[in-house]
C-alpha positions, 0 to 999 in steps of 0.5 A: 464521385459516385453515390456509392463512394459518397455513402462509403466516405460517410460510413468511414467518417462515421466509423472514425468518429466512433473510434474516436469516441471510444478512445476517449471513453477508454482513456477516461476509464484507464485514468479512473483505474489508475486513480484507483490503484493510486488510491488503493496503494495508499490505503494498503501502505496506511494499513501496513503501517496500523499493522506495524503499530498495533503489533508493536503495541501488542509486543509491549503489552505482551512484555508488560504482562510478563514483567508483572509476573503473569505466566505469559512466557517469562523467557520471551520477556527476558530475551526481549529485555536482553535485546533492549539492553544490547541495543541500548549498550550499542547506542551508547557505544556509538555516542562514545565514538 
């Protein structure tokens, strides 16, 4: 083999090593990003649950204030009470079956 061929083989070997190193680096970065995606999805789900919980508390508070007699949309309170009564009636009907 000539000296030129040896130099080319060394360069090819060096390039292969660089590419292998780059692939490993990209794999690590990809795994970190996937881990971050999972973490952010979990945080989003927790935030949605917290939002539901707070919204429920708000609706209950609004209903309670309506029942106390404050001027906060008595019609809305009556509608909600009717909905609750219908749901209770439905549950009773299901229990009676």
